[in-house]
N, C-alpha and C positions, 0 to 999 in steps of 0.2 A: 494561432500562436505567434503570428508576426508581431503583434504588439508586445508580447512578453520578450521576444528576441530583441526588439528595438529598445525596450526599456533596459534590459540587462546589458546591451551594448553601450547604452548611454550612461549607465551607472554601474561600472564594473565591480565596485565594492559592495553593491546591494545584494548580490547573489547569495552570499553567506548568510546574511540576515533573513532573507526571504526563505532560504532552505531551512534554517533553524526553526522559524515559525511554522512553516508547512509541515516539517517532520514532527514537531511537537503535537500539532493538531491531528496528524495522521496516526501518530502513536497512540493517542487517546482513543481513536476509533478502533485501532487494532486491539487494544485492551478490552474495549466494550464488546467487540465481536467475539473475541476469544473466550470471554466469560460465558457466552451462550452456546457456541458451537464447537469450540476447541479444535480448530484446524491444525494440521501439521505445519502448514505454511500459508501465508497470504500472498497472492500474486497481484501485483498492481500494474497498470499500464496507462497509457495516455499519450498526448501529443506534446509533452514537454521536450525541450532540447535534451539530447542524450547526456550532456555533462551535468545538467541540473537534475535530471532523473537519477543518475548515478550518485550524485551528492546527497539527494534525499534518502536513497536506500542506505548509503553508508552512515548517514546520521541516525536513521532508524535502528540500524544494527548497534551503534554505540549506545543509544538510549535503552535498547533491549538488554545489552550487556550490563549497563549500569544498574538497571532494575534487578537483574538476576543476581548481581553481586551484593546489592543492598537489601533485598527482600528474600526471605526464606521461601515464600510461596510463588516466586516469579518464574521458575523454570518452565512453566506451562505457556509462557508467552511465545507465540510462534515467530519464526523468522519471516521477514518480508523480502520477497524477491521480485524481480522484474518478470512480467508475463512474457511468454514466448512470442506472442503476437500483440504487443502493447497497443497497437492502433486499432485492433479488431476485437477487443475484449467484449464489448456489448454484443456484437454480431455472433461471436462464438457462444456466449452465454445464452442468447436467444435461440441459437440453433440446437443447443443441448436441452432446452426446455422440454420438448416432447419425450426425450429419453428419460428425463427425470420423472415425468408424469407416469410413464410406462413402468419404469423400474422401481420407483418409490411412490406408489399411489397413496393418496390421502384417504385414510379410512374413517375420518371423523364424519359424524352425521351432519 
Protein backbone atom coordinates (compact mmCIF):
# COMPACT_ATOMS: atom_id res chain seq x y z
CA UNK A 1 0.00 0.00 0.00
CA UNK A 2 2.92 2.45 -0.03
CA UNK A 3 2.00 3.48 -3.58
CA UNK A 4 -1.61 4.26 -2.59
CA UNK A 5 -0.43 6.25 0.43
CA UNK A 6 2.00 8.18 -1.75
CA UNK A 7 -0.69 8.84 -4.37
CA UNK A 8 -3.20 10.06 -1.80
CA UNK A 9 -0.58 12.28 -0.18
CA UNK A 10 0.30 13.80 -3.56
CA UNK A 11 -3.36 14.24 -4.58
CA UNK A 12 -5.29 15.14 -1.40
CA UNK A 13 -8.55 15.85 -3.26
CA UNK A 14 -8.48 12.49 -5.05
CA UNK A 15 -9.45 10.49 -1.98
CA UNK A 16 -13.15 11.34 -2.15
CA UNK A 17 -13.43 10.40 -5.81
CA UNK A 18 -11.53 7.16 -5.32
CA UNK A 19 -13.67 6.26 -2.29
CA UNK A 20 -16.89 6.99 -4.21
CA UNK A 21 -15.89 4.72 -7.10
CA UNK A 22 -14.59 1.95 -4.81
CA UNK A 23 -17.72 2.06 -2.64
CA UNK A 24 -20.03 1.94 -5.67
CA UNK A 25 -18.30 -1.16 -7.03
CA UNK A 26 -18.16 -2.80 -3.62
CA UNK A 27 -21.85 -2.05 -3.05
CA UNK A 28 -22.70 -3.85 -6.29
CA UNK A 29 -20.78 -6.88 -5.02
CA UNK A 30 -22.60 -6.68 -1.68
CA UNK A 31 -25.95 -6.70 -3.51
CA UNK A 32 -24.92 -9.68 -5.64
CA UNK A 33 -23.69 -11.70 -2.66
CA UNK A 34 -26.74 -10.82 -0.60
CA UNK A 35 -29.06 -12.15 -3.27
CA UNK A 36 -27.52 -15.60 -2.92
CA UNK A 37 -26.63 -16.10 0.73
CA UNK A 38 -28.48 -13.33 2.66
CA UNK A 39 -25.84 -12.62 5.32
CA UNK A 40 -26.68 -10.55 8.38
CA UNK A 41 -23.58 -8.43 7.76
CA UNK A 42 -20.61 -8.42 5.44
CA UNK A 43 -17.19 -7.97 7.01
CA UNK A 44 -14.39 -6.54 4.91
CA UNK A 45 -10.73 -6.06 5.59
CA UNK A 46 -7.52 -5.26 3.88
CA UNK A 47 -4.43 -3.11 3.91
CA UNK A 48 -5.99 0.25 3.05
CA UNK A 49 -5.12 3.23 5.23
CA UNK A 50 -7.55 3.50 8.15
CA UNK A 51 -9.05 6.81 7.03
CA UNK A 52 -9.72 5.49 3.53
CA UNK A 53 -11.18 2.28 4.91
CA UNK A 54 -13.51 4.17 7.24
CA UNK A 55 -14.57 6.49 4.39
CA UNK A 56 -15.47 3.50 2.20
CA UNK A 57 -17.55 1.92 4.97
CA UNK A 58 -19.31 5.24 5.64
CA UNK A 59 -20.05 5.62 1.93
CA UNK A 60 -21.39 2.06 1.75
CA UNK A 61 -23.69 2.80 4.69
CA UNK A 62 -25.05 5.87 2.90
CA UNK A 63 -25.60 3.89 -0.31
CA UNK A 64 -27.40 1.17 1.68
CA UNK A 65 -29.59 3.74 3.43
CA UNK A 66 -30.42 5.40 0.09
CA UNK A 67 -31.44 2.05 -1.40
CA UNK A 68 -33.57 1.19 1.63
CA UNK A 69 -35.29 4.57 1.45
CA UNK A 70 -35.93 4.31 -2.30
CA UNK A 71 -36.81 0.63 -2.73
CA UNK A 72 -39.43 -1.43 -0.97
CA UNK A 73 -37.39 -4.63 -1.32
CA UNK A 74 -34.09 -3.20 -0.02
CA UNK A 75 -34.22 -3.86 3.77
CA UNK A 76 -32.53 -7.21 3.15
CA UNK A 77 -29.31 -5.42 2.13
CA UNK A 78 -26.82 -6.25 4.91
CA UNK A 79 -24.64 -3.71 6.64
CA UNK A 80 -20.95 -3.66 5.80
CA UNK A 81 -18.52 -3.54 8.71
CA UNK A 82 -14.82 -3.64 9.18
CA UNK A 83 -13.48 -7.07 10.07
CA UNK A 84 -11.93 -7.52 13.51
CA UNK A 85 -8.67 -8.62 11.95
CA UNK A 86 -8.74 -6.80 8.59
CA UNK A 87 -5.16 -7.72 7.77
CA UNK A 88 -5.66 -11.44 8.44
CA UNK A 89 -9.01 -12.18 6.80
CA UNK A 90 -7.66 -14.70 4.31
CA UNK A 91 -5.70 -16.56 6.98
CA UNK A 92 -8.70 -16.68 9.33
CA UNK A 93 -10.96 -17.88 6.50
CA UNK A 94 -8.47 -20.59 5.54
CA UNK A 95 -8.16 -21.67 9.17
CA UNK A 96 -11.95 -22.03 9.44
CA UNK A 97 -12.22 -24.17 6.30
CA UNK A 98 -11.74 -27.53 8.09
CA UNK A 99 -14.49 -26.61 10.56
CA UNK A 100 -16.79 -25.77 7.68
CA UNK A 101 -16.14 -29.16 6.07
CA UNK A 102 -16.79 -30.94 9.36
CA UNK A 103 -19.86 -29.02 10.47
CA UNK A 104 -21.43 -28.44 7.04
CA UNK A 105 -20.51 -31.46 4.92
CA UNK A 106 -21.38 -31.44 1.24
CA UNK A 107 -23.87 -34.27 0.62
CA UNK A 108 -23.96 -33.87 -3.14
CA UNK A 109 -22.86 -36.88 -5.18
